[in-house]
C-alpha positions in Angstrom: -11.8 28.2 5.5 -9.6 29.9 8.1 -9.5 33.7 8.0 -6.2 35.4 9.1 -6.2 38.9 10.5 -2.9 40.7 11.1 -2.9 42.6 14.4 -0.4 45.4 15.1 0.9 45.4 18.7 3.1 48.5 18.4 6.7 49.2 17.5 10.1 48.5 19.0 13.3 50.3 18.2 15.9 48.2 16.3 19.5 49.1 15.5 20.3 47.7 12.0 23.9 47.2 13.2 22.6 44.3 15.2 23.3 42.4 11.9 27.0 41.5 11.7 26.7 41.8 7.9 25.4 45.3 8.2 28.4 46.3 10.3 30.6 45.0 7.5 28.6 46.5 4.6 26.7 49.6 5.9 26.5 51.1 2.4 24.7 48.1 1.0 22.3 48.1 4.0 21.6 51.8 3.6 20.8 51.3 -0.1 18.4 48.5 0.6 16.7 50.6 3.3 16.4 53.5 0.8 18.5 55.9 2.8 21.7 57.7 2.0 23.3 56.8 5.4 22.6 54.0 7.7 20.1 55.1 10.4 20.9 54.6 14.1 17.5 53.2 14.8 14.5 51.8 12.9 11.0 51.6 14.3 10.1 47.9 13.7 6.5 46.8 14.0 5.4 43.9 16.2 2.7 41.8 14.6 0.6 38.9 15.9 -2.2 37.1 14.1 -5.8 36.2 14.7 -7.1 33.1 13.0 -10.9 32.7 12.8 -11.4 29.0 12.2 -14.3 26.6 12.2 -13.2 25.5 15.7 -13.1 29.0 17.0 -10.8 32.0 17.3 -7.1 31.3 17.7 -3.9 33.4 17.9 -0.4 33.1 16.5 1.7 34.8 19.3 0.3 37.6 21.4 2.6 40.6 21.0 4.3 42.1 24.0 1.1 43.2 25.8 2.2 45.4 28.6 5.5 43.7 29.1 7.5 46.4 27.4 5.4 49.3 28.8 2.7 48.9 26.2 -0.7 50.7 26.4 -2.9 49.0 29.0 -5.9 47.3 27.5 -4.6 47.5 23.9 -4.9 43.8 23.2 -8.5 43.3 24.2 -9.4 46.5 22.4 -7.7 45.3 19.2 -9.5 42.0 19.4 -12.8 43.7 20.0 -12.4 45.7 16.8 -12.5 42.3 15.0 -15.5 41.0 17.0 -13.5 38.8 19.3 -13.3 38.8 23.1 -10.2 37.4 25.0 -12.4 34.6 26.4 -13.3 33.6 22.8 -9.7 32.6 22.0 -9.4 28.8 22.1 -5.9 28.1 21.0 -2.6 30.1 20.9 0.2 28.9 18.7 3.5 30.3 20.0 6.5 30.6 17.6 9.0 31.3 20.5 9.2 32.8 23.9 10.8 36.2 23.4 8.7 38.8 25.3 7.4 40.6 22.2 5.7 37.3 21.2 4.4 35.9 24.5 4.1 39.0 26.7 0.4 39.5 25.7 -0.5 36.2 27.5 -0.9 38.0 30.8 -2.5 41.2 32.0 -0.8 44.0 33.9 -1.7 42.2 37.1 -0.2 38.9 35.9 -3.5 37.2 35.4 -4.1 35.1 32.2 -5.4 37.3 29.4 -7.1 34.4 27.7 -9.3 32.4 30.2 -10.2 29.7 27.8 -7.1 29.2 25.7 -4.7 26.3 25.4 -1.1 27.1 24.5 0.8 25.2 21.9 4.5 25.6 22.9 7.4 24.1 21.1 9.1 21.5 23.3 12.6 22.7 22.5 11.7 26.2 23.3 10.2 25.3 26.6 13.3 23.2 27.5 15.7 26.0 26.6 14.0 28.8 28.5 12.4 26.8 31.4 14.9 24.1 32.1 18.4 25.5 31.2 20.4 28.0 33.2 20.7 31.5 31.8 22.6 34.7 32.7 22.4 38.3 31.6 19.8 39.1 28.9 19.0 35.4 28.7 18.0 35.3 32.3 15.6 38.2 31.7 14.0 36.5 28.7 13.6 33.3 30.7 12.1 35.2 33.7 9.5 36.9 31.5 8.7 33.7 29.6 8.1 31.9 32.8 5.9 34.7 34.1 3.9 34.8 30.9 3.2 31.0 30.9 2.7 30.5 34.7 -1.0 31.3 34.7 -1.6 28.7 32.0 -0.4 25.7 34.0 -2.4 22.7 33.0 -3.3 24.3 29.6 0.1 24.1 27.9 0.7 21.5 25.2 4.4 20.9 24.5 4.8 19.9 20.9 7.5 18.6 18.6 8.0 19.6 14.9 5.5 17.9 12.7 2.8 17.9 15.3 -0.7 19.1 14.2 -2.6 21.2 16.7 -6.1 22.4 15.9 -5.4 22.6 12.1 -1.9 24.0 12.3 1.3 22.0 11.8 4.5 22.9 13.6 7.6 23.4 11.4 11.1 23.4 12.7 12.6 26.8 12.2 15.2 26.8 15.0 18.1 29.3 14.9 16.5 32.6 16.1 15.9 30.6 19.3 16.6 26.9 19.9 12.9 26.0 19.6 11.8 28.7 17.1 8.8 27.3 15.3 6.7 28.2 12.2 3.1 27.2 11.9 1.6 26.0 8.7 -2.1 26.7 8.4 -3.0 24.9 5.1 -6.6 25.9 5.1 -5.6 29.5 4.3 -2.3 28.9 2.6 -0.1 30.7 5.2 3.0 30.0 7.2 3.2 32.0 10.4 6.9 32.2 10.8 7.6 34.4 13.8 11.0 36.1 13.6 12.2 34.4 10.5 13.0 38.0 9.3 13.3 41.2 11.3 14.0 43.6 8.4 12.6 42.3 5.1 14.3 44.9 2.9 17.6 43.4 4.0 16.9 39.8 4.7 14.8 39.0 1.6 17.7 40.2 -0.5 20.3 38.6 1.8 18.8 35.7 3.6 22.1 34.8 5.1 22.1 38.0 7.1 21.2 36.9 10.6 21.2 39.2 13.7 22.8 39.3 17.1 19.4 38.3 18.5 19.7 34.9 16.8 21.1 32.2 19.1 22.6 30.3 16.1 23.3 32.6 13.1 23.9 29.8 10.6 20.8 27.8 11.6 18.7 31.0 11.5 19.9 31.7 7.9 19.2 28.1 6.8 15.7 28.2 8.4 15.0 31.5 6.7 16.1 30.2 3.3 14.0 27.0 3.7 10.8 28.8 4.6 11.2 31.6 2.0 11.7 29.0 -0.7 8.9 26.9 0.5 6.5 29.8 0.7 7.5 31.0 -2.8 7.3 27.5 -4.3 3.9 26.7 -2.8 2.4 30.2 -3.2 2.0 30.7 0.5 1.6 33.9 2.5 4.4 34.3 5.0 3.3 35.9 8.3 6.2 37.4 10.1 6.5 39.0 13.6 8.2 42.2 12.4 7.8 42.3 8.6 4.0 41.7 8.6 2.4 39.5 6.0 4.7 38.8 3.0 2.7 37.6 0.0 4.0 35.2 -2.7 4.4 38.1 -5.2 6.7 40.1 -3.0 8.7 36.9 -2.2 9.0 36.0 -5.8 10.2 39.5 -6.7 12.7 39.8 -3.7 14.3 36.5 -3.1 17.5 36.3 -5.2 18.3 32.6 -4.8 16.9 29.6 -6.6 18.5 26.5 -4.9 17.7 24.7 -1.7 19.8 25.8 1.3 22.9 23.7 2.1 
């Protein structure tokens, strides 16, 4: 049986107005957030996940590490608290290549943080950030992603949706990024869904509320509805990068829709 351990990497500041729907309905957003007025910024946690499997220790994403000025040595200290050393990690399943999900792959000096790990990287994600031309913020994301993956040359498995990798199955969840991928770990009844939600109080009630960070707002909403419905129907825990673990009970109580997405 796989055992999943949520690991908190820290917090990032998030402006709720990054949701177009929030800009249109600030009163509704404030109500759902439990505030009288819409705050300018919300501290949003950054989560990644340790999976202790029969094959060894694995990670879903790695947090931002020191990429965004994080505390040096936080990741190995966090792992050590759970009896795991960085060299014990055998597999890392990446949901996408934004820096708060892949930055922990490298040390402050740019060396690989996990000397024995193989990386499962969605093919569409690799193609988008590695092979396409980007400008502005996109160029920064691509640069950081390339830097994070460079030390793992020869240890990267590019995978397609439906591929099984060390007990996890890749599920297409594109929209937040072109290759955004959720990972189904059936041995422990969880779906690690990356950035399928950023602010659960808003997006569980309004799954169609996508953010400016999503490359395709409609596709992101459809992926969110699909995964939320699947997790609720199959009684699966949904592991999110910024909402933490969302259990079947909270999903059943929060999700307002009953039909499949269109």
